[in-house]
C-alpha positions in Angstrom: 0.1 -0.1 0.0 1.4 3.6 -0.9 0.8 7.0 0.5 -3.0 8.1 0.7 -3.0 11.8 -1.0 -6.1 14.1 -0.6 -6.8 16.2 -3.4 -9.9 18.8 -3.9 -11.6 19.1 -7.0 -14.6 20.7 -8.8 -17.4 19.1 -10.5 -19.8 21.3 -12.9 -23.2 19.8 -12.6 -26.8 21.4 -13.2 -28.2 22.7 -9.9 -31.2 20.0 -10.3 -28.2 17.2 -9.4 -26.8 19.0 -6.4 -28.5 17.6 -3.4 -28.5 13.8 -4.8 -25.0 14.3 -5.0 -24.5 15.4 -2.0 -26.6 13.4 -0.5 -25.9 9.9 -2.2 -22.5 10.4 -4.1 -21.7 10.4 -7.7 -23.4 7.7 -10.1 -21.8 7.6 -13.7 -23.3 5.6 -16.6 -20.4 3.6 -18.6 -19.8 5.3 -22.1 -17.8 4.7 -25.1 -16.9 8.4 -25.6 -15.2 9.9 -22.7 -11.7 11.2 -23.3 -10.0 9.2 -20.1 -13.1 6.3 -20.2 -15.5 6.1 -17.8 -15.8 7.9 -14.1 -16.8 10.9 -12.9 -14.7 13.7 -14.0 -13.1 16.6 -12.0 -11.0 19.6 -12.6 -8.2 20.9 -10.4 -8.8 24.4 -10.6 -12.4 25.9 -9.7 -12.3 28.5 -12.3 -12.3 25.8 -15.1 -15.0 24.0 -13.5 -17.1 27.3 -13.3 -16.2 28.1 -17.3 -16.7 24.1 -18.0 -20.7 24.5 -16.6 -21.5 27.8 -18.2 -20.2 26.7 -21.4 -20.6 23.0 -21.5 -19.7 22.2 -25.1 -22.6 20.3 -26.0 -25.0 17.9 -24.7 -23.1 14.8 -24.8 -21.9 15.3 -21.4 -25.2 16.4 -20.2 -27.4 19.1 -20.0 -26.5 22.3 -17.5 -28.9 24.7 -17.5 -28.7 26.2 -14.2 -25.2 25.7 -13.4 -23.8 24.7 -10.3 -20.2 23.6 -8.8 -19.7 20.8 -6.2 -16.2 20.8 -4.4 -15.0 17.3 -3.8 -12.7 15.8 -1.5 -11.1 12.6 -2.9 -9.1 10.3 -0.9 -6.7 8.0 -2.9 -4.0 6.0 -2.6 -1.0 6.5 -4.6 -0.9 2.9 -5.6 -4.2 3.1 -7.7 -3.5 6.5 -9.5 -2.5 6.8 -12.8 -1.0 10.6 -12.6 -0.3 11.5 -16.4 1.4 14.8 -15.4 4.5 12.5 -14.2 7.0 11.7 -17.1 7.8 8.4 -16.1 3.8 7.7 -15.6 2.9 9.4 -19.2 5.7 7.1 -20.7 4.8 4.1 -19.5 0.8 4.8 -20.6 2.5 5.8 -24.1 4.0 2.2 -24.3 0.5 0.9 -22.7 -1.1 2.2 -25.6 1.1 0.8 -28.2 0.1 -2.5 -26.9 -3.7 -2.1 -26.9 -3.2 -0.9 -30.2 -1.4 -3.9 -31.2 -3.6 -5.8 -29.9 -7.0 -4.5 -30.5 -6.3 -3.4 -34.2 -3.8 -5.5 -35.8 -4.4 -7.0 -38.9 -7.0 -3.9 -39.6 -5.5 -2.0 -42.6 -7.9 0.3 -43.0 -9.4 2.3 -40.3 -11.5 5.4 -40.4 -9.8 7.7 -38.1 -12.3 10.4 -37.8 -13.3 12.3 -34.6 -15.7 9.4 -33.4 -12.9 6.9 -34.1 -10.9 8.5 -31.9 -13.0 9.4 -29.1 -14.1 6.0 -28.7 -10.6 4.5 -29.1 -9.2 6.9 -26.4 -12.1 5.9 -24.3 -11.8 2.0 -24.9 -8.1 2.2 -23.9 -8.4 4.2 -20.9 -11.4 2.2 -19.6 -9.3 -1.0 -20.7 -6.0 0.3 -19.0 -7.8 1.0 -15.4 -8.9 -2.5 -15.5 -5.8 -4.2 -16.4 -4.1 -2.0 -13.8 -6.8 -1.6 -11.1 -6.6 2.2 -11.2 -9.4 3.9 -10.0 -8.3 7.7 -10.7 -6.3 9.6 -13.9 -4.9 12.7 -13.7 -4.2 14.2 -16.8 -2.7 17.7 -18.7 -4.9 19.1 -21.6 -3.3 21.6 -23.7 -5.9 24.5 -24.4 -6.3 24.8 -28.0 -8.3 28.1 -28.0 -8.0 30.7 -25.4 -9.0 34.3 -25.3 -5.7 36.1 -26.0 -5.0 39.8 -25.0 -4.1 41.2 -28.0 -1.0 43.2 -27.0 2.4 44.8 -29.1 4.3 41.9 -27.8 2.2 39.1 -28.3 4.2 37.5 -31.1 7.2 37.8 -28.8 4.9 36.2 -26.0 4.3 33.0 -28.4 8.1 32.5 -28.9 8.4 31.9 -25.3 6.4 28.3 -26.1 4.5 28.5 -22.8 1.6 26.4 -22.9 -1.6 26.7 -21.1 -3.0 23.2 -19.5 -5.5 22.4 -17.4 -5.8 19.7 -15.3 -8.8 17.0 -14.8 -9.1 13.9 -12.7 -11.5 10.7 -13.8 -12.6 9.0 -11.1 -13.1 5.6 -11.8 -14.7 4.4 -8.4 -17.0 6.6 -6.6 -16.1 5.7 -2.7 -13.0 7.6 -2.7 -15.3 10.9 -3.1 -15.1 11.2 0.5 -17.0 14.8 1.0 -19.0 16.5 -1.8 -20.5 19.9 -1.1 -21.8 22.8 -3.2 -19.9 26.1 -3.5 -21.1 29.0 -4.6 
């Protein structure tokens, strides 16, 4: 057994879901299109959860008509966390994907690499990986592709710094590790 870590994380949902989540914990459906596989998704940055709640990109992730934010306390043994912010873990996951790809798609010469295929492949891979390794949580950084940029004279110079804005998300596979939940304003 490893070290127990506790994370404070934020989940955007519709206000109509808050009471049941706080009382009975999160319930999620197995889906085949979530980027880190099936689970309950959180942001480690509260402002990102607020933004998601206000601008949920599609109804695919659930309707958010009246956004609310739930602050959750998540307690996990390090041995069941796949933290891809660490280079060693990132490289391990990358190698595991090579194995998954060879096993799942060997002999398939023609694969349609459209967005739907990529979403399902990503979800299938992370569901496979978490079951294979007994992972209860994946933590991963995502590079933001579009940000509101403040225009300034030095914009081109700043871009040469090669700085990237990333957001960190958690996908919790076992809701029993979400030990406390409360709505925050």
